[in-house]
N, C-alpha and C positions, 0 to 999 in steps of 0.2 A: 073745329079742330084749331087748338092753338098753336103758335109757332113752333112751341116745344115740342108737342105732339107730332107734328109733322118732322120735325128734325128727328126725333126718336124714332118714329115710323121708317123713314128713309135708312138711320143707320142700322136698325134692326133686319132690314130687308137687302141688305148690301150682299153681293154674291159671295159665297164661302170661297177662302183661300186658306192655304194653311196658316199662313201668317195670321190671318183672322181669327182662325179657331185657336191658335196658340196664344195669341196676345188676350182676346176678350173671352172665349169660351173656358181657356184653362187658366187664364190669369197671369201668363208669363210678362215679365218686362219687356220693352222693346228691344233692349240689347241681347237679350237671350231669343227671343223671337228671330231677330236680323240672324242670330249666329248658328241656330239649327236650321233655318229655312236655308241659309246660303249653304250650309253642308249638306244639306238634302239636293240641292242644286247642283254641286260639284259632284255628288254620288251618281246623279241620275245618268243614264246613256244618253251617248248624243244620236243624232238623225244620221242614217245612213245614206251612202251615193248609191243607192240601188232603187229597183223599181217598187219598193215597197210603200208606197203612198201610205197605207193605214198605219204602218208603223210610224213612221214620220208625223202623221197626223196625231196620234197618239202622245206621242212625246213632246210636241209642240203644245198640246192642251193641258199637258200635265206640269209643264213648264210655265204657261200662263196662270196656272191657278195656285202657285207657290205663293205669290205676292198679294199683298193688299193691292188693290186697284182703285187710287182716287178718284173722285167724280170731279 
């Protein structure tokens, strides 16, 4: 396997994030992707100071999946 093939395989197997979907699958520009993901992040609910562990876990997981995760 060539270096280019390895790089493409790594690139294509990146974990999905909202930013990656918008940028690479839908073809939005970097600026558009940043704007929209920022707006979604502001729109999302906050974690609660309650005993609702599952709610907080879900909110954290969703927030982590918004942005591109560089390696």
